[in-house]
Residue, then its C-alpha position, 0 to 999 in steps of 0.5 A: m788819061v785820068s778819070c773822075n768817075a762820079p760826082h763825089g770827091d772821093q771818086c774823082g781823080t788821082r795825083m801823080s808825082s815825079n821821082f826827080h826834083v827840079g829848080r831853074g829851067s823850063h818845066a812843061m806839061g801837055v794838059k787836056a783839062a776835064p770838063g764841067p763844074g766841080v773838077a780841077t785839072t792841075y799841074y804844079l811844083s811843090n817842095n812839100g810833097g804836093l800837099y797843102d798844109k791845112t794846119k798852116t804851121h809849116p812853110w812851103v813853096e808851091l807854083d800852080f796851074e789849076i785848070m777849072g772845068h767850070m771856067t771854059g769856052p772860047s776863052s778860058k780862065i785859069w787859076t795860077n798861084m804861088f805859095t810862100d812862107t806859111a800858106v801865103e797865096h799870091n794868086r791870079w786868074i789868067t785868060v787864054p784864047f781857047d777851050v782848055t777841055a777841047g785839046y792838049h796845050s802846053y803849060s810851063f813854069d819858066i824859072t830863073d834865079n829872080s823870076i817865075s813865069w807862067v807860060v801857056d803855048g809859049v806865051t807868058y801870061r804872068q811873071e813874078d819877081i821872086s827877089k823879095h821871097p827868099d824861100v822861093q829863091r832857095a827852093v829854086r837854087t837847091s832844086s827842091f821842087q817835085e812836079f805833080a799832076s792831079v785831077w780832083g773834084k768837090s761836090s756840094q756835100e763836101p767841105g770847100e777848098g780854098i778862098p771864096d774866089f777859088r771856090a766860085g771858079l771851081g763850082v761843084l760836081d753836082q752841077n756837072p752836066n757831063s756823063f761820068p766818068i769824065y777825063a783829063g789827059y797829060k803828056r810829058q814834054s821832056a825826056r823825064r818821066l813821072r812815076g808810073a807814067d810813060s809819055e802820057f799819064h794813065a791812072 
């Protein structure tokens, strides 16, 4: 389990990375998201060490599931994104028919030479043609993605992250009604392991 220990960004969560690289294929993670406003539970692939280049001077490719504890219920909205070029976002909300904080579900990137699919519990909710994105195709072809899993949060006293729609979906930790610490869980869905992790992540 990964904990968000207090309603402050510097005490909320951690990030884990794979010690291998991936490209074509299906890359999946079992995730149980942390509940409430202000906290995001993520599973993503990146060829930039898992970092967002806030200077916006270096190109990178990234594929995201950002699961917001603020957007839950019998139906939950999940932020999906694909970064291309230099911080160019191709974002889209998807809606799944369950509470993402109530149990584990499978989140997968299905990658071919020409497309990326965002798949949840075996259902494809989004697919992108990457034929017009040579940087994404190159990352796929050269297997330059690492896998990342993270939990992070923001309070109202801290600088916001992302575009306005993303910030609205995230909310702020100050308004999280749950007792801290709050937890997210991860379970690997293949034989490969993340650094410092067994079949389930611990932090």
